N, C-alpha and C positions, 0 to 999 in steps of 0.2 A: 528193382532196377539193377541191371548187371554192372558190377564194378569194372574199372579199367583193367585191373588184373585179371578178373574173370575172363574178360574178352580176349586178352593176351593169352591166357591159359588155354582157351579153346582153339585159337590159331596154332599154337604149338602142338596141342594134342592132335591136330589134323595131320601133322607130319610125324606123329609118333614119339613126340617128346613130353615128358612129365616135368613141368616147371617146378612143382612142389618138390620133387626129389632133387632137381638141380640146385634149388635153394638150400635144401637141407645139406647137401653135400658141400656146397660152397661154404656154408656156416662152419664146417669142420676142417677147413683147410687153413693151416697156420702158416703165415709168411714171416720171415725173419726180418724186422725192420732195423736198419743200420742207425746207430746213435750219432754217427758223425755229420750228418746233415745239420744237426742242431747248433753245432759250434764251428763249422768250416774246417773240421778234421784238426783241431788244435789239441784236443786232449787236456790233460792236467798235470803234465810234466814241466810246463813252461819251456819247452824245447826250442822255441823260436820258429823260424820260417820252415815251411814244408820243403821237403826235399824228395828225391826218388821219382822225379818226373810228375809230381802231384802238384796241382795248382788249384786254388779256388778264386774265382773272379767275382767282383762285386763287393760293395760295402753296405748292403741293406742293414738298417739298425735292428738291435735286439737279439743278437747272437748270444747263446748261453755262455756264461763266464765261470760258473761254478757247477759242482755236481748237482747241487739242489735246483739250480735253474734248469739245467739239462733234463733232469728227471721230471720236473713239472711241465716242461715243454713236451716231453714224450707223452705224459699223461694227457695233455691236451689234444695232441695228435691222435692217440689211441681212441679218445672219446668220440672222434669224428670218423674213425675207420671201423666198418662193420666186422664183427667177429673178434675172436681172441687170438693174439699172435705172440711171436717171440721178439726179443731184442738181440741185436748183434753188436757185440762190443769189441773194440781194438785194445791192445795191451797198453797203449798210451793213455787209456782212460782209467788207469789205476787211481785210487784215492788215497791221499796222504794226509789226514787230519792233523798230524803232528808237524806237518811241514817238512819232513825228512824224506825227500823224494828217492825212492829206491832205483838204482839202475836197472836197466832192461833185463839183465841176467840175474837179478836178485829180486825179481817180482815174486810174491807169494799170494796164496789165496786171501790172506788177511787184507791185501791191498784192494781186493775186490768184494769184500764183505758187504759194503753198502749196495752193490749191484745185486747181490743175492737177496739182501733184505727186500729191495725193490721188487724183484721178480716174485719172490715168495708171497708177499702181500697181494699180489695181482694174480697169482696162480698161472705165471707164465715161464717159459724156459729162456736160457741165454746161449747164444752162439758166441764164438771167440775167434780173434785173429792176432797172431804175433805181429808186432809193428816193426817191420825191417826197413824203416825209412825215418826221416827227420830225426837223426841221431849223428853225433860227431864220428861215430865209428863206422857210419854207413857211407861215407864219402867215396870210398873206392871199392864198394861191394861189401856184402854181408856174408852170406853162406858160400860164396864163390871166392872169397878174398884170399889172395896169395899169402898174406901174413896170417900164420897159423894162429897167433894169439888173438887176432881180431875175429877170425872165423870161429875159434873156440867160444869167444864171447857170444856170438850169435847162435851158435849151437846150444849153449846154456840157456839162452833166451827161449829158443824153441821148446826145450825140455821143461823149463818153467812154466810156459804156456800150456803144455799138455797137462801138468799138475793142476793148473787153475781150471782147465776145461773139465777134468775129473771132478774137481770140487763143484763146479757149476752143476754138473749132472746129478751128482749125489745129493746136493742140497735142494734142487728144484724138482728132481723127479723126471726131468726131460733130458734125452741124450743131447750132448753138446756137439755142435759141428765146428771143428777147429780148422780154419782155412789158412794155408801157407801160401803167401804170394811175396816174392822179392823183387825189387826193381833193378837188379844187378845187370849191367850191360855196358855198351860203349857207344859214345856219340859218333865216332868215325870208325873206319875199317879196322877190325882187330887183327892182330898178328897171330892169335891163338884162340880158336873158337872152342876146341875140345877141352882144353885144361880147365877153364872155369866150370864147364858142365860136369866134368869128372869130380871137381872139388864140391859142386853143388850136390851131386848124387851121394858122395861120401857124407857130406853134412846131413842130409835128410836121413841116410841110413842110421847116423848116430842119434838123431833125434828120435826116430821111430824106435830105435833100439833100447830106449830108456825103460820100456815096459809100461803098458797102460791097458785098461779095460776097454776092449773095442766095442762093447756093448754100450759103454757110456759115452765114449768119445769117437766121433767119426772124423778122422783126419782126411782133409781134402787138399788137393794141390791145384793151384790156379796158374795159368800161363798168360803171356802177354806178347803181342807181336812187336811193339816198340813204345817208347815214351819220349817225353821231352828230356833232351840229354842223353837219349838212349836210341837214337834214330837208326843206328847201323847194326846193333846186336843186342839181343837180350838172351841171357843164359837159359832162362825159363821159357823157352818157346813152347809152341803148342805140341810139337812133336816130342820134346823132352818131358813135358809134364804128363802127356797122356801115356807115354811109354813107361814113365816112372810109376805112375799110379797103377796101371795095369799089371806091372811085374811085382809091385809091392803090395797089391791088393788093398790099396786105400781108395778113397772116393775122388774121381775126377771132378773138378769144378770148372764150369764155363761161364766167363763174363761175357756177355754178348758185345762188349765194346773192346774186347781184347783179340780181334781177329782182323784180317784184311777187310777193307770196306765191302768187297763182293761176297764175302762169306757170310753165312747165316747160321746161327746157333739152332735155329728151328729144325734144320736138316740134320744137324749133329746129334740131337737128342735121341731120335729113334735108332741111330747108328750105335750110340754108345750104350743104349738099353739092350741091344743084342748081346752084350758081353759083361755088363756090370749089374750087380744086384741093386745099387743105388748110384745116382749121379746128383750133383749139386749145381745150382744156377746162382749167379749174381746178375740181377736184372737191372739194366741200365738203359740209357738212350745215347748212343754215340752219334754225334753230328760230324761226319766226315772222319772222325778218329775217336779214340777213347776220351771223350769230353765230359762223360758223366753228367749229362743233362738229366733233368727230372724225367722220369718214366711217364710216358703218355699212352693213350689208347691207340697205338699206332700199328702198322701192319706186322712188323716183326714181333712186338709184344703179343699180339693176337695169334700169330702163327706158333710161337713158342708154346703158349698155353694149349692151343689146339693139339699139338703133338703130345704133350703130357696126358691129356685127356683121352685122345684117340688110342694111345698106347696103354691105357688103363694103368697109368704109372703114378697116380697121385700119391701112393704110398712109397714110391721109389725115387722120386725126384724132389730134392730139398730145394725150396725157393726162398731166396733172399734178395733185398733190394740193395743197391750200392751206387749211390750218386750223391752230389752235393753242389748246391747253387747258392751263392752269397749275394746274388743280385735281386732276389726276391724274398718274400716272407717265408721264413724256414719251416714254419708249421704248415703252411699251405703246401710247400714242396713235399713235405712227408705224406700229406693226405692225398694229394693229387696222384703221387707215384704209387702208393699202396692201393688206392681205389681203382687206379687204372689196370693194375695187375689183377685185381678181383673181377673187374668188368671183362677182361680178356678171358679169365677163367670161366666166367658165367657164359659168355658167348660160346666158348668151346663146349660147355656142359649142355647148351641149348641146341646143339647140332644133332641131327639124326645120324650119328656117326656109323652105326651098323649098317643102315641102308645105304649110305654113301660109299662105304667100303664094298658092299655087295655090288653096287653099280660099277665100280672100278674092276673088281674081279671078273665081272661078266663081260667086260669090254664095252659097256654102255657109256662111252665117253661124252656123247652129246648130251644125254639125260643128266650125267653127273654135273657137267658144267651148268646146265639149266638150274638144277637143284641147288647147287652151291651158291649160284647168283641170287636165287629167290630167298635163300635163308638170310641174305645180308639186310633185307628191309623188314624182317619180321620185327614184332614190337618188343625187342629185348630191353629197352629202356623201361617199359612198364613192369617187367619182371625185376629189373634192378631196383626200381622204387620199391617193390614189395620185399625184396631182400633187405634193404636198408631198414624198412619198417619192422620186419621180424627180428632184426638184430638190435632194434632199439637205437639206431644211429641216424642223425639227420640226413635227408636225402639230398640230391643234387638241387642246387638253387636255394638251398637253406644253410648248409654247414659253413660257407664262407663267411656268413655274417658273424658267426661265433669267433672265427679266426680274427676278423676285424676289431671285434670287441676285445679280445684277448691282447691283441697288439696295442690298443689304446690303453688298456688298463695295466698290462704287464710289460711287454716288450719295449715300448716306447719310454719307459722309465729307467731302462738299464743304461 
């Protein structure tokens, strides 16, 4: 008797798609999963309320309170996500077992040794982010601050993070993506738009000028259109960040929540691939603005992954997730987001991309539309179920029972 997967395999073979090859390719795509979903971006510095236009909403019970709890929650999430991935850590997640919290400019690899131990035991890599928010010296700007002593503090922080990133790469054997994003800007109309950007450029030049192994550390720069309290002006706009990345030959990073609502990152991916060996993504779900909702299998997530696959750029585009929701179970938030990205990748891998491109090049736009629409109802769900099975991971309709059990046995007791 033919299995459900074998039937789906035949349907895809009829349009020239090898489902086994798609599954194998997806098993080898490593997504960098952000740790800050697990504790609502609090970190371990006891820094107090979030600043820099960042907010988490909701008070769902069970947020991680310690490094041990956060790592246990990560393990639970990873057990329900097919494949092997990386973790993405912010500098505010330094660990201080002696209780002596180092300030941001004094962070060293030793403060992140437990994260390296965690990663090495699981055979995964670590990506990293300087934390230019939620700090007393971030109130009036970080790398753009007109106070030279404060700006120097944040430059030292950036350099410290490069050293930590090198440490991660050397210890784990995986290159470390170190992403720079700052919330510097103004609530109301500025009197000077150029000055802060010139200081930002100088600060970045000083950070990159510290000297580092570019084979170990991929420095990326992320832009943003606006934020809470930064409605009128952000120094790190899209034009600034992209121009800086291109002229300094670092990696541009696009967060799909950091643009105007009518802009789509899916269209920007092939444009940037024309000029960059590598680009990076923070995948999120903006609802009207950069709200960092949990990633779902929505249109833009699908389109972004289609462009990566169509451009044959799986080895050139670094994919990471970046969202946080304190109103729902945080383990489920991780799992839904990561599995949604994977589903979008699988959908892209199951398209007859060469044939569709040929129709476009030949001007056969009617047939192109017909084929694109017909592909939408092919049995991708059956291929996804086989992918989960081969990865040794619970499939849809099953994994959430494990989350509920974990909540009952672990999260509810916190």
